[in-house]
C-alpha positions as CSV (number, residue, x, y, z in Angstrom):
1,M,62.1,91.9,98.5
2,K,59.0,89.9,99.8
3,L,58.1,90.5,103.4
4,E,57.9,86.8,104.2
5,I,61.4,86.3,102.8
6,I,62.7,89.1,105.1
7,K,60.9,87.5,108.1
8,N,62.5,84.1,107.4
9,M,65.9,85.8,107.0
10,I,65.4,87.3,110.5
11,R,64.2,84.0,112.0
12,G,67.1,82.2,110.4
13,S,69.7,84.7,111.8
14,F,68.4,84.3,115.3
15,G,68.2,80.5,115.1
16,A,71.7,80.3,113.6
17,D,73.1,82.5,116.4
18,A,71.7,80.2,119.1
19,F,73.0,77.1,117.4
20,A,76.4,78.5,116.9
21,L,76.6,79.7,120.5
22,G,77.3,76.1,121.4
23,Y,80.6,76.3,119.6
24,H,81.5,80.0,120.2
25,W,84.9,81.0,121.4
26,T,86.2,77.5,122.1
27,Y,89.3,78.0,119.9
28,D,89.4,74.2,119.7
29,P,88.4,72.9,116.2
30,N,89.1,69.3,117.3
31,L,86.6,69.6,120.2
32,N,84.1,71.3,117.9
33,Y,84.5,68.6,115.3
34,Q,84.0,65.8,117.8
35,T,81.0,67.5,119.3
36,I,79.2,68.2,116.1
37,T,79.9,64.7,114.8
38,K,78.1,63.4,117.9
39,N,75.2,66.0,118.0
40,G,74.7,67.1,114.4
41,L,72.7,70.3,113.9
42,N,71.0,70.1,117.3
43,Y,71.3,72.7,119.9
44,I,73.9,72.1,122.6
45,S,74.9,74.1,125.7
46,P,77.9,76.3,125.1
47,L,81.2,74.4,125.3
48,A,83.2,77.5,126.3
49,K,82.1,77.8,129.9
50,K,84.7,80.4,130.6
51,Y,82.6,82.9,128.6
52,H,79.1,81.5,128.5
53,S,76.6,80.7,131.2
54,R,73.6,80.3,129.0
55,G,72.0,77.0,127.9
56,K,70.9,75.4,124.7
57,G,68.5,77.4,122.6
58,E,69.5,80.7,124.1
59,L,70.8,83.7,122.2
60,S,74.4,85.0,122.4
61,L,75.1,88.6,123.4
62,Y,75.1,89.3,119.7
63,G,71.6,87.8,119.4
64,D,70.5,90.1,122.3
65,Q,71.6,93.1,120.3
66,N,69.9,91.8,117.2
67,L,66.7,91.6,119.2
68,A,67.1,95.2,120.4
69,L,67.3,96.3,116.8
70,L,64.2,94.2,115.9
71,E,62.3,95.8,118.8
72,S,63.4,99.3,117.7
73,M,62.3,98.6,114.1
74,T,58.9,97.3,115.4
75,L,58.3,100.5,117.4
76,N,59.4,103.0,114.7
77,K,58.9,101.0,111.4
78,K,62.3,102.5,110.4
79,F,65.8,102.7,111.7
80,L,66.2,105.6,114.1
81,P,69.7,105.5,115.7
82,K,68.9,107.4,118.9
83,E,65.8,105.3,119.5
84,F,67.7,102.1,118.9
85,Y,70.5,103.2,121.2
86,K,68.1,103.7,124.1
87,I,66.9,100.1,123.7
88,W,70.4,98.8,123.2
89,K,71.7,100.5,126.3
90,G,68.9,99.0,128.3
91,I,70.2,95.4,127.6
92,W,73.2,95.9,129.9
93,K,71.6,95.8,133.3
94,P,73.6,94.7,136.4
95,D,72.0,91.3,136.3
96,Y,72.9,90.6,132.6
97,N,73.7,87.0,132.6
98,E,76.2,86.6,129.6
99,W,79.7,87.7,128.7
100,I,79.9,91.3,127.6
101,D,82.5,91.9,124.8
102,Q,85.0,94.6,124.7
103,A,83.3,96.6,122.0
104,T,80.2,96.9,124.1
105,R,82.1,97.8,127.3
106,V,84.0,100.6,125.5
107,T,80.8,101.9,123.8
108,L,79.0,102.1,127.2
109,E,82.0,103.8,128.8
110,I,82.7,106.5,126.2
111,G,79.2,106.9,124.9
112,R,80.0,106.3,121.2
113,G,81.2,103.5,118.9
114,S,84.4,101.7,119.9
115,S,87.3,101.3,117.5
116,S,86.7,97.5,117.5
117,N,87.0,95.8,114.1
118,D,85.2,92.6,114.9
119,L,82.6,91.1,112.7
120,S,79.7,91.0,115.1
121,P,77.5,93.9,114.1
122,V,77.3,92.7,110.5
123,G,75.6,89.5,111.8
124,R,72.7,91.5,113.2
125,I,71.6,93.7,110.3
126,S,68.6,91.6,109.2
127,P,65.9,93.7,110.9
128,L,67.0,96.7,108.9
129,F,65.4,95.2,105.8
130,L,61.9,95.6,107.4
131,E,61.9,99.3,106.6
132,E,59.5,100.0,103.7
133,N,60.7,101.7,100.5
134,L,64.2,100.7,101.2
135,D,66.6,101.4,98.3
136,I,70.3,100.6,98.2
137,K,71.3,104.2,99.2
138,K,69.1,104.1,102.2
139,L,70.2,100.6,103.1
140,D,73.9,101.6,103.0
141,K,73.2,104.6,105.2
142,N,71.2,102.6,107.7
143,I,73.9,99.9,107.9
144,E,76.6,102.5,108.4
145,D,74.7,104.4,111.1
146,Y,73.8,101.1,112.8
147,I,77.3,99.7,112.9
148,K,78.9,103.0,114.0
149,I,76.9,102.9,117.2
150,T,79.1,100.2,118.6
151,H,81.9,99.8,116.0
152,D,83.4,102.9,114.5
153,S,85.6,101.0,112.0
154,I,85.6,101.6,108.3
155,E,86.4,98.0,107.6
156,V,83.4,96.7,109.6
157,I,81.1,99.3,108.0
158,E,82.3,98.4,104.5
159,F,81.9,94.7,105.2
160,G,78.4,95.4,106.5
161,K,77.5,97.3,103.3
162,F,79.0,94.5,101.2
163,I,76.9,91.8,102.9
164,G,73.8,94.1,102.7
165,N,74.3,94.6,99.0
166,L,75.0,90.9,98.5
167,I,71.7,90.1,100.3
168,V,69.9,92.4,97.9
169,K,71.6,90.8,94.9
170,L,70.7,87.3,96.0
171,S,67.1,88.3,96.5
172,E,66.8,89.7,93.0
173,E,68.3,86.8,90.9
174,K,69.5,83.3,91.2
175,L,73.3,83.1,90.6
176,D,75.2,80.1,89.6
177,D,78.8,79.7,90.8
178,L,80.4,81.5,88.0
179,Q,77.9,84.4,88.1
180,L,78.4,84.7,91.9
181,F,82.2,84.7,91.4
182,N,82.0,87.3,88.7
183,H,79.6,89.5,90.8
184,L,82.1,89.5,93.7
185,N,84.9,90.2,91.4
186,S,83.1,93.2,89.9
187,V,81.8,94.8,93.2
188,K,84.8,94.3,95.4
189,K,86.4,97.6,94.2
190,K,83.4,99.4,95.7
191,Y,84.8,98.4,99.1
192,P,88.6,99.3,99.0
193,N,89.1,98.7,102.7
194,I,87.9,95.1,102.6
195,E,88.8,94.2,99.0
196,K,91.7,92.2,100.2
197,Y,89.5,90.0,102.4
198,I,87.2,89.3,99.5
199,D,90.2,88.3,97.4
200,I,91.4,85.9,100.1
201,A,88.1,84.1,100.2
202,M,88.0,83.8,96.4
203,E,91.5,82.5,96.3
204,I,90.9,79.7,98.7
205,Q,87.3,78.8,97.7
206,D,88.4,75.5,96.0
207,K,90.4,74.3,99.0
208,A,88.9,71.7,101.3
209,P,87.9,73.0,104.8
210,E,90.4,70.6,106.4
211,D,93.2,72.2,104.4
212,V,92.0,75.7,105.2
213,I,92.0,74.9,108.9
214,N,95.6,73.6,108.5
215,I,96.9,76.8,106.7
216,P,96.3,77.8,109.6
217,F,93.5,80.2,108.8
218,P,92.7,82.8,111.4
219,T,89.2,82.5,112.9
220,S,89.3,85.3,115.5
221,C,86.4,87.8,115.8
222,E,88.2,90.5,113.8
223,I,87.1,91.3,110.3
224,D,90.5,90.3,108.8
225,A,89.8,86.8,110.0
226,S,86.1,86.2,110.2
227,G,85.4,88.3,107.1
228,P,87.3,86.1,104.6
229,L,86.2,82.9,106.4
230,T,82.5,83.9,106.1
231,I,82.8,84.5,102.4
232,Y,84.8,81.3,101.9
233,L,82.2,79.2,103.8
234,F,79.4,80.7,101.7
235,L,81.2,80.1,98.4
236,K,82.2,76.6,99.4
237,F,79.0,75.3,100.9
238,R,76.1,77.4,99.7
239,K,74.5,74.4,98.1
240,N,75.3,72.1,101.0
241,Y,73.2,73.7,103.7
242,E,74.0,71.3,106.6
243,E,77.8,71.3,105.9
244,L,77.7,75.1,105.7
245,F,76.7,75.4,109.4
246,E,78.7,72.3,110.5
247,W,81.9,73.6,109.2
248,N,81.2,77.1,110.5
249,A,80.9,75.6,113.9
250,I,84.1,73.5,113.5
251,F,86.2,76.5,112.6
252,D,85.5,78.0,116.1
253,G,86.1,81.6,117.0
254,D,83.2,83.9,116.3
255,T,80.8,81.1,115.1
256,C,77.7,83.2,116.0
257,S,78.3,86.2,113.8
258,R,79.3,84.1,110.9
259,A,76.4,81.8,111.3
260,S,73.9,84.7,111.4
261,I,75.4,86.2,108.2
262,L,75.3,82.8,106.5
263,A,71.7,82.3,107.5
264,M,70.8,85.6,106.0
265,L,72.5,84.8,102.7
266,L,70.7,81.5,102.5
267,C,67.2,82.5,103.6
268,V,67.1,85.6,101.4
269,Q,67.2,83.2,98.4
270,G,64.0,81.6,99.6
271,I,65.9,78.7,101.1
272,Y,64.6,77.8,104.6
273,P,65.7,74.3,105.5
274,E,64.0,72.2,108.1
275,F,66.9,72.4,110.5
276,I,66.8,76.2,110.5
277,K,63.0,76.1,111.0
278,N,63.7,73.7,114.0
279,W,66.3,76.1,115.4
280,F,63.8,78.9,115.4
281,Q,61.0,76.7,116.8
282,L,63.2,75.6,119.7
283,L,64.6,79.1,120.4
284,K,63.9,80.2,124.0
285,R,62.9,83.7,122.9
286,K,61.0,82.6,119.8
287,D,57.6,84.0,120.9
288,E,59.1,87.4,121.6
289,I,60.8,87.5,118.2
290,E,57.7,86.3,116.5
291,E,55.5,88.9,118.2
292,Y,57.8,91.7,116.9
293,I,58.0,90.2,113.4
294,N,54.2,89.9,113.1
295,K,53.7,93.6,113.6
296,F,54.9,94.1,110.0
């Protein structure tokens, strides 16, 4: 995988996180629809004031953890769990100015990964691809070790490996719709704990998003909801980049983690649309991220 592709994948994951923060945890698709119709793919301040105190162009708590991984990779040039954990733990100072999720609270309390099965750590794996001489076996191990630090859940670990392997596949060859469908069909048995979530996404991929919302389709943070939804959105809109992120925002729930994953899947194909470039350029912590990235 070319280094510049990896860098753009990382930039895209951060930019998508900050964009999606505007719509995160509203649990109000109608509000999200009205807002995105008015504002398009521009940054907005988070709508869910109950949870978010940050402004437009800022990272979510998930983006903060993604940045901790990037810093760790920059210092060590490979993934070292203990070194990452030191940096990760340093995020949560008394003056931390954003909502802290339950998985993080439990991990800090018990000193090991929580049992949470939410999607969030899968959305922050892009810096792991910076390690040199990274083969699939090593990637799988790094993803597992990374996710287990905060989420000791076999479903989340398997979904992380699934996304990591899909990223590699998309970097190696261009797949048309049938080829992608066949690929997912052939690899899903490697992930028995999440196979059913892949099946759900493939079963509904032809449905209009308006119909999927009305199923009603669960959009909560957990892997059984956000997992299938992430795959559905990618299958449905992978050639319509703007709609991909618009509908992700409209579906509400954990918009940030899904957006980061979708940005990775898009950017690794060498697709880096202007609106994603703009997200990164307008990101409040752009210079810090760019400084880390440019050390590779």
